[in-house]
Structure formats: C-alpha cells, structure tokens
Biopython code that builds the backbone (N, CA, C, O; Angstrom):
import numpy as np
from Bio.PDB.StructureBuilder import StructureBuilder

atoms = [
    (1, "UNK", "N", (16.360, 19.531, 30.411)),
    (1, "UNK", "CA", (15.578, 20.221, 29.376)),
    (1, "UNK", "C", (16.465, 21.225, 28.628)),
    (1, "UNK", "O", (16.376, 21.354, 27.407)),
    (2, "UNK", "N", (17.312, 21.925, 29.367)),
    (2, "UNK", "CA", (18.180, 22.925, 28.736)),
    (2, "UNK", "C", (19.182, 22.261, 27.789)),
    (2, "UNK", "O", (19.494, 22.796, 26.726)),
    (3, "UNK", "N", (19.682, 21.084, 28.192)),
    (3, "UNK", "CA", (20.656, 20.365, 27.356)),
    (3, "UNK", "C", (19.996, 19.932, 26.050)),
    (3, "UNK", "O", (20.598, 20.010, 24.979)),
    (4, "UNK", "N", (18.746, 19.475, 26.158)),
    (4, "UNK", "CA", (18.008, 19.037, 24.973)),
    (4, "UNK", "C", (17.808, 20.218, 24.030)),
    (4, "UNK", "O", (17.955, 20.089, 22.814)),
    (5, "UNK", "N", (17.470, 21.366, 24.604)),
    (5, "UNK", "CA", (17.246, 22.565, 23.792)),
    (5, "UNK", "C", (18.555, 22.995, 23.116)),
    (5, "UNK", "O", (18.553, 23.432, 21.965)),
    (6, "UNK", "N", (19.669, 22.867, 23.846)),
    (6, "UNK", "CA", (20.969, 23.234, 23.287)),
    (6, "UNK", "C", (21.328, 22.307, 22.128)),
    (6, "UNK", "O", (21.866, 22.749, 21.113)),
    (7, "UNK", "N", (21.026, 21.021, 22.288)),
    (7, "UNK", "CA", (21.312, 20.043, 21.228)),
    (7, "UNK", "C", (20.465, 20.361, 20.002)),
    (7, "UNK", "O", (20.945, 20.298, 18.870)),
    (8, "UNK", "N", (19.204, 20.702, 20.238)),
    (8, "UNK", "CA", (18.303, 21.065, 19.137)),
    (8, "UNK", "C", (18.852, 22.278, 18.383)),
    (8, "UNK", "O", (18.846, 22.317, 17.153)),
    (9, "UNK", "N", (19.325, 23.267, 19.147)),
    (9, "UNK", "CA", (19.877, 24.475, 18.541)),
    (9, "UNK", "C", (21.112, 24.155, 17.715)),
    (9, "UNK", "O", (21.290, 24.686, 16.619)),
    (10, "UNK", "N", (21.966, 23.282, 18.248)),
    (10, "UNK", "CA", (23.197, 22.909, 17.544)),
    (10, "UNK", "C", (22.867, 22.219, 16.227)),
    (10, "UNK", "O", (23.478, 22.505, 15.198)),
    (11, "UNK", "N", (21.893, 21.304, 16.263)),
    (11, "UNK", "CA", (21.483, 20.582, 15.053)),
    (11, "UNK", "C", (20.908, 21.558, 14.030)),
    (11, "UNK", "O", (21.206, 21.479, 12.839)),
    (12, "UNK", "N", (20.073, 22.483, 14.520)),
    (12, "UNK", "CA", (19.453, 23.466, 13.635)),
    (12, "UNK", "C", (20.526, 24.345, 12.990)),
    (12, "UNK", "O", (20.482, 24.626, 11.792)),
    (13, "UNK", "N", (21.499, 24.774, 13.816)),
    (13, "UNK", "CA", (22.578, 25.629, 13.320)),
    (13, "UNK", "C", (23.404, 24.895, 12.275)),
    (13, "UNK", "O", (23.753, 25.467, 11.242)),
    (14, "UNK", "N", (23.720, 23.621, 12.540)),
    (14, "UNK", "CA", (24.504, 22.825, 11.591)),
    (14, "UNK", "C", (23.743, 22.653, 10.284)),
    (14, "UNK", "O", (24.322, 22.735, 9.201)),
    (15, "UNK", "N", (22.438, 22.415, 10.398)),
    (15, "UNK", "CA", (21.618, 22.232, 9.201)),
    (15, "UNK", "C", (21.648, 23.497, 8.350)),
    (15, "UNK", "O", (21.806, 23.433, 7.131)),
    (16, "UNK", "N", (21.494, 24.653, 9.007)),
    (16, "UNK", "CA", (21.477, 25.918, 8.274)),
    (16, "UNK", "C", (22.825, 26.240, 7.655)),
    (16, "UNK", "O", (22.892, 26.722, 6.524)),
    (17, "UNK", "N", (23.918, 25.973, 8.400)),
    (17, "UNK", "CA", (25.244, 26.276, 7.857)),
    (17, "UNK", "C", (25.553, 25.354, 6.685)),
    (17, "UNK", "O", (26.160, 25.780, 5.702)),
    (18, "UNK", "N", (25.139, 24.092, 6.784)),
    (18, "UNK", "CA", (25.363, 23.145, 5.688)),
    (18, "UNK", "C", (24.565, 23.575, 4.465)),
    (18, "UNK", "O", (25.067, 23.521, 3.342)),
    (19, "UNK", "N", (23.318, 24.006, 4.680)),
    (19, "UNK", "CA", (22.456, 24.449, 3.585)),
    (19, "UNK", "C", (23.051, 25.696, 2.925)),
    (19, "UNK", "O", (23.107, 25.798, 1.700)),
    (20, "UNK", "N", (23.493, 26.637, 3.757)),
    (20, "UNK", "CA", (24.079, 27.876, 3.248)),
    (20, "UNK", "C", (25.376, 27.589, 2.499)),
    (20, "UNK", "O", (25.633, 28.164, 1.441)),
    (21, "UNK", "N", (26.193, 26.689, 3.061)),
    (21, "UNK", "CA", (27.460, 26.319, 2.426)),
    (21, "UNK", "C", (27.215, 25.684, 1.070)),
    (21, "UNK", "O", (27.910, 25.990, 0.101)),
    (22, "UNK", "N", (26.227, 24.798, 0.997)),
    (22, "UNK", "CA", (25.907, 24.125, -0.264)),
    (22, "UNK", "C", (25.429, 25.153, -1.285)),
    (22, "UNK", "O", (25.781, 25.071, -2.462)),
    (23, "UNK", "N", (24.632, 26.117, -0.841)),
    (23, "UNK", "CA", (24.120, 27.157, -1.739)),
    (23, "UNK", "C", (25.284, 27.978, -2.299)),
    (23, "UNK", "O", (25.301, 28.311, -3.484)),
    (24, "UNK", "N", (26.251, 28.302, -1.444)),
    (24, "UNK", "CA", (27.411, 29.082, -1.885)),
    (24, "UNK", "C", (28.212, 28.295, -2.909)),
    (24, "UNK", "O", (28.644, 28.841, -3.924)),
    (25, "UNK", "N", (28.410, 27.005, -2.637)),
    (25, "UNK", "CA", (29.176, 26.152, -3.552)),
    (25, "UNK", "C", (28.488, 26.095, -4.909)),
    (25, "UNK", "O", (29.141, 26.192, -5.948)),
    (26, "UNK", "N", (27.167, 25.938, -4.897)),
    (26, "UNK", "CA", (26.402, 25.870, -6.146)),
    (26, "UNK", "C", (26.512, 27.197, -6.905)),
    (26, "UNK", "O", (26.635, 27.213, -8.130)),
    (27, "UNK", "N", (26.466, 28.311, -6.160)),
    (27, "UNK", "CA", (26.558, 29.625, -6.807)),
    (27, "UNK", "C", (27.930, 29.834, -7.434)),
    (27, "UNK", "O", (28.045, 30.441, -8.499)),
    (28, "UNK", "N", (28.974, 29.328, -6.770)),
    (28, "UNK", "CA", (30.336, 29.533, -7.262)),
    (28, "UNK", "C", (30.712, 28.577, -8.385)),
    (28, "UNK", "O", (31.703, 28.806, -9.078)),
    (29, "UNK", "N", (29.943, 27.510, -8.580)),
    (29, "UNK", "CA", (30.294, 26.532, -9.618)),
    (29, "UNK", "C", (30.007, 27.068, -11.019)),
    (29, "UNK", "O", (30.245, 26.373, -12.007)),
]
sb = StructureBuilder()
sb.init_structure("model")
sb.init_model(0)
sb.init_chain("A")
sb.init_seg("    ")
for serial, (resi, resn, name, xyz) in enumerate(atoms, 1):
    if name == "N":
        sb.init_residue(resn, " ", resi, " ")
    sb.init_atom(name, np.array(xyz, "f"), 0.0, 1.0, " ", f" {name:<3s}", serial, name[0])
structure = sb.get_structure()
C-alpha cells in the first residue's frame, strides 16, 4: 500500500512540475 501511495505521489509531483514548467515556458515566450 505504501509503495502504491509513493507511486501516486511521484506521478502527481511529475504532473505538477510539468504543468509548472510549461507555464513558465509560455510566460517566457
């Protein structure tokens, strides 16, 4: 159960960092 939760957290973190990165790129363009 803990491993599943860790995987969920990793996916969520990646999604947020990708979203934030894309937002920064759009702002800088």
